[in-house]
ZAMARGU-4260 file (C-alpha; in steps of 0.2 Angstrom, whole numbers, plus 5000, padded with zeros to 4 digits):
<rodrens>
0) 5000/5000/5000 | 5007/5017/4995 | 5008/5032/5007 | 4994/5041/4997 | 4983/5025/4999
5) 4986/5024/5017 | 4982/5043/5020 | 4966/5040/5010 | 4961/5026/5021 | 4965/5035/5037
10) 4954/5050/5031 | 4940/5038/5031 | 4941/5034/5049 | 4930/5043/5062 | 4939/5057/5070
15) 4941/5048/5087 | 4950/5033/5079 | 4961/5045/5068 | 4965/5054/5085 | 4970/5037/5093
20) 4980/5032/5078 | 4989/5049/5078 | 4993/5047/5096 | 5000/5030/5093 | 5011/5036/5079
25) 5018/5050/5089 | 5021/5038/5104 | 5030/5026/5092 | 5042/5039/5088 | 5049/5039/5106
30) 5055/5021/5102 | 5068/5027/5090 | 5086/5026/5094 | 5097/5041/5096 | 5106/5037/5079
35) 5089/5035/5070 | 5083/5052/5077 | 5099/5060/5072 | 5097/5053/5054 | 5079/5059/5053
40) 5084/5077/5058 | 5099/5076/5045 | 5086/5071/5032 | 5075/5085/5037 | 5089/5098/5037
45) 5094/5092/5019 | 5076/5093/5013 | 5074/5111/5020 | 5091/5116/5012 | 5085/5109/4995
50) 5069/5118/4996 | 5078/5134/5000 | 5091/5132/4986 | 5077/5128/4974 | 5068/5144/4978
55) 5053/5135/4985 | 5054/5143/5002 | 5062/5159/5008 | 5072/5163/5023 | 5065/5172/5038
60) 5077/5182/5048 | 5079/5176/5066 | 5073/5193/5073 | 5057/5191/5063 | 5054/5173/5069
65) 5057/5179/5087 | 5045/5194/5085 | 5031/5183/5078 | 5034/5170/5092 | 5032/5184/5105
70) 5017/5190/5097 | 5009/5173/5096 | 5013/5170/5115 | 5006/5186/5120 | 4991/5184/5110
75) 4987/5167/5117 | 4990/5173/5135 | 4981/5190/5134 | 4966/5189/5122 | 4954/5190/5137
80) 4959/5208/5141 | 4946/5218/5131 | 4954/5235/5135 | 4971/5231/5127 | 4973/5243/5112
85) 4987/5248/5100 | 4990/5264/5111 | 4993/5254/5127 | 5006/5244/5118 | 5017/5258/5112
90) 5030/5255/5125 | 5032/5237/5119 | 5032/5242/5101 | 5046/5254/5103 | 5057/5241/5112
95) 5051/5228/5099 | 5046/5216/5111 | 5030/5214/5101 | 5026/5219/5083 | 5017/5235/5078
100) 4999/5231/5076 | 4999/5217/5088 | 4984/5224/5097 | 4973/5224/5081 | 4978/5205/5079
105) 4974/5200/5097 | 4958/5210/5099 | 4949/5199/5086 | 4949/5185/5099 | 4962/5175/5089
110) 4966/5157/5092 | 4984/5163/5097 | 4990/5162/5079 | 4997/5177/5070 | 4991/5181/5053
</rodrens>
């Protein structure tokens, strides 16, 4: 059975059974040896480098990644504060702890993901 056929069969399962299967798959990864884990990460690094070199993906500077991560963390921990506005975030924005416009993104009761 090919991977595509397997995926199609899994999609036919009820959500609860798919969740149980997913849990089992994730838990089975803990059974890998250290050398298997290193080999898998090496393959993943090579795949990502190939995508970058082929122009399929673009680099995101570390500063931008950290800025987005901080925004996601803040949005997920503070969305219940209704009075949070862009104006109240100015001290944060000026020190770049959170991105400009963060208040607009979080005020929509987001799921904690940045747009």
